[in-house]
N, C-alpha and C positions, 0 to 999 in steps of 0.2 A: 360245431364239428369242423375240423380242418378239411381242406379239399381232398387230401388223400383218404381220410376216413369216409367222406361222403361217397366217393367213387367206389371204394372197396365194400361199402355196405349196400351197394345197388344189387337188386335182384334181377338176374338174367333169365330169360325164357326164350331161347333161340334168338331171333332178331330183335326181340323186345327187351327193354330195360326199364326198370322202375325204381325210384328211390324217393325218400322223404327229405326235403330241404327246409331248413328253418328260416325265419325272418332275418337272421344275421347275414344272409347272402343276397338280400334284396338291394336293388339299385332303383330307388323310387318304387313304382308299382310292380316291377318285373325283376326276375332274377338277373344278377350280373351276367353280362353277355359272355364273358370268358368261361363262366361255369356252364352256361348253356352249351357252348362249344365243346367243353370237356365231356359233358353228358352225351352229346351226339356222337363224338368220336368213340367213347366207351361202347356205345351201342354198335357202331360201325365195325368195331374190332371183331364182332361175331361173324363177319362176312369176309374177313381178310386173313391170309396166311400169317401165322405168328411171326413177329419180328419184322414184317414188311414196313418200311418207314413211311410216315405220312409226309407227302410232298406239298400239297396245296389244300386249302380249305376255303370254300365259298359259302357265305351264310346270309340269309335274309331274315330280318326280324319283323315278323308279321303282326303279332299281337303280344301283349304282356304275358309273361310266364309267371304266375303267382307262386308264392311259397306253398309248401305242402307236398302232395304227391305229384311227382314229375315223371312223365312217360316219354320215352324215345323209341321209335321203331325204325330199324335199318332195312335197307333194300339194296341188294347187289345190282348195279346197273350194267357193268361189263367187266370181265376179267380177261385181260390180254396177256401177251408174253411177259411184259414188264410192268404195266400199270393196271391197277384195279380201281374202278370208279364205284363209289358207294354213296347212297343217299340216306339221310336220316331225317325223320319228322319228329319234332317235339309237339305233342298233342295234349289237349285237356281231356277230362274224363269222358267227354262225349265224342272224342275223336276229331275235334276241330283243330285245324292246323295253327300252331303258334309261331313256329320257326322252321325254316327249311334249310338243310345243310347238305352240301356235296363235298365229299373228300376224295382226293386222289392219292392212292398209296402206290409206291413204285420202287422197284429194285434199282440199284446202281448199274451203270453200264460204262464201257470204255468210251472216251471222247477226247479229241484233240483240243476242244474248246474249254478253256479254263480262265476265269477272271475273278479275282477276289474283290469285293466291294471296297471302295475308298470312302471313308467317313471323315467328317470334319473333326479336328482335335477337340476333345471335350473341354469345356470351360473349367477354370480352376477357382472360380469364385466360391465363397462359402455356401454350403447347402442350406436350404430352408426346409425343415421337416413339414410334412403334411400330416397333422395329427387326426385321429378319428374323434369326431365331436358328435356324440349321440344327439339325434334330432336335427343336426346341421349337415354333416357329410353323409353320403350314402352308407347304409348299414354294412355293405360288403367290405368297406375300407378297413374294418377292424381286423381283417385277416391279412392285411398288407402292412409292410414297413416301407415308407416312401419319403423321398426328399427331392426337392427341386434344385437343380444345379445351374440351370440357365433358362431365361424366359420369364414368365409371370404366372402366378397362381390364378385359378378361375375367379371371375367376378372382381378383378382389381382394376378394370378400366384401362388396360394397357394393350395396345394393338400390336402384339408381337406376332411373329410368323413361325417361330420355333420354340418349343418347350422341351427341355432335356431333364429327364428324371432318373433317379436311381430307385429301382423297384425290387421288392422281395416279398415272399410270403412268410408269415409268422409261424413256420413249422420247420423243425430241423430235418430237412430231407434233401436228397439229390433232386435235380430237376427232371421230373417225369414229363411225358407228353401232356398230361393234364396241367402241370404247373406252367409249362411253356405257353399254352393257350391262355391261361389266366393272366400271366404277366404281359403277354402281347396285347391283350384287350384292356389293360388297366387304364391307360392314359385317357383323360377327358378331352373333349373337343378343344383344340387350341382356340377356337373362336370364343369360347367362354371367358378367356382372359380379356377379351375386348369389352366385356360387359362390366358395368359399374354397380350392378346389383344382381341378386340371384334370379336367374331365369332358367326354364327347363330346356333340356337338349337331349337328343337320343340318336342312336345309330339306326340307319336304314339297312345298309348292307355292309358286309365285312369280308375282305379277301386276305388270306394269309399265305405267303409263300415261304416254305421252310428251306433254308439254304444249306444247312448242315444237319446231319443226323447223329452226330457224336457228342451231343450236348449233355447227355445224361450223367456224366461225371461231375458236372458243375453244380454248385449249391443253388438252392432255390431262393437265394437272396443276392444282392449286389449286382443285379442286372441293370444295364444302361438302356434306356428307352428314349429315343429321339423322335418327336412328333413335329411334323411340318404342315402348316396350313397351305395347301397348294392352290386352292381356288375357293371362292364363296360368292353366291348370288342367290337372291330371292329366298334367303333363309336356309339354303342347302349349302353344305360345305364338303370339300374333298380334302382328306387328310392322309398323309403318307408317313409311315412310322418304321424306323429301324429298331430291331430288338437285338441287343449286343450282350453276349455272355460275359460273366465276370472275368474271364481270361482275355477279353478284348476282341473276340471273334464275332462278326455279325452272323447271327443264326437264323433270323427271319426278317421278312419285309412285309409290312401290313399296309393295306389300303382300305379306307373307310369313307362311306358316304353318310353324312350326318345332317340332322336338322337342328337349328337353334331357333327358339321361339322368341326372337327379339331382333 
């Protein structure tokens, strides 16, 4: 099922959301993190006024979320004049916590402060497609169309600092909130490009800042995603990522703490 189909098939019961996810969305033993975030935000929407934009998302990956029945429970933390803070828990059938997510939704306000992000000019080198290879690449990649425009692929033994991808979902749709979360979390740890053989790696925490709320007219393909390895020590890495819409506007800024087991 596509991402849109999955979220639309979810069963809502007040702050609770439940849906069935197949193995095609797995990333190793766990569901793809961008899908986990989309499920959490879908549950959060039950606690938020309709149309209020998502501004930031903070997520901690605590334990693998297996395929099958997935449950999310949202809780309103605070509703102020402009900002609404909501928490969502992804739980197993026993209520054990698998992932914890906090979203901040907020209306716009007048401000004298305005600065548009300045990004490096994209490389013009020929793109390298990242195909889905059953049994080799993660299952969830079959839902994406991806190519590398600058940097190095994972497990090629190249100590690069920046990987630049073009990312899109294989479904004819405009970019929804769910699509943006999936695209923003797609890129693998840059540190995996340093490895000359396949080794495991995973995210510990993820923070996403959404810089523009008028991205929904953009197609869910042709997005530019620039990931930079900011620091690495003792197997823990810090990665910063720009998510740029097909029309060239930076829409989100991501920050992830990851572990690489090598």
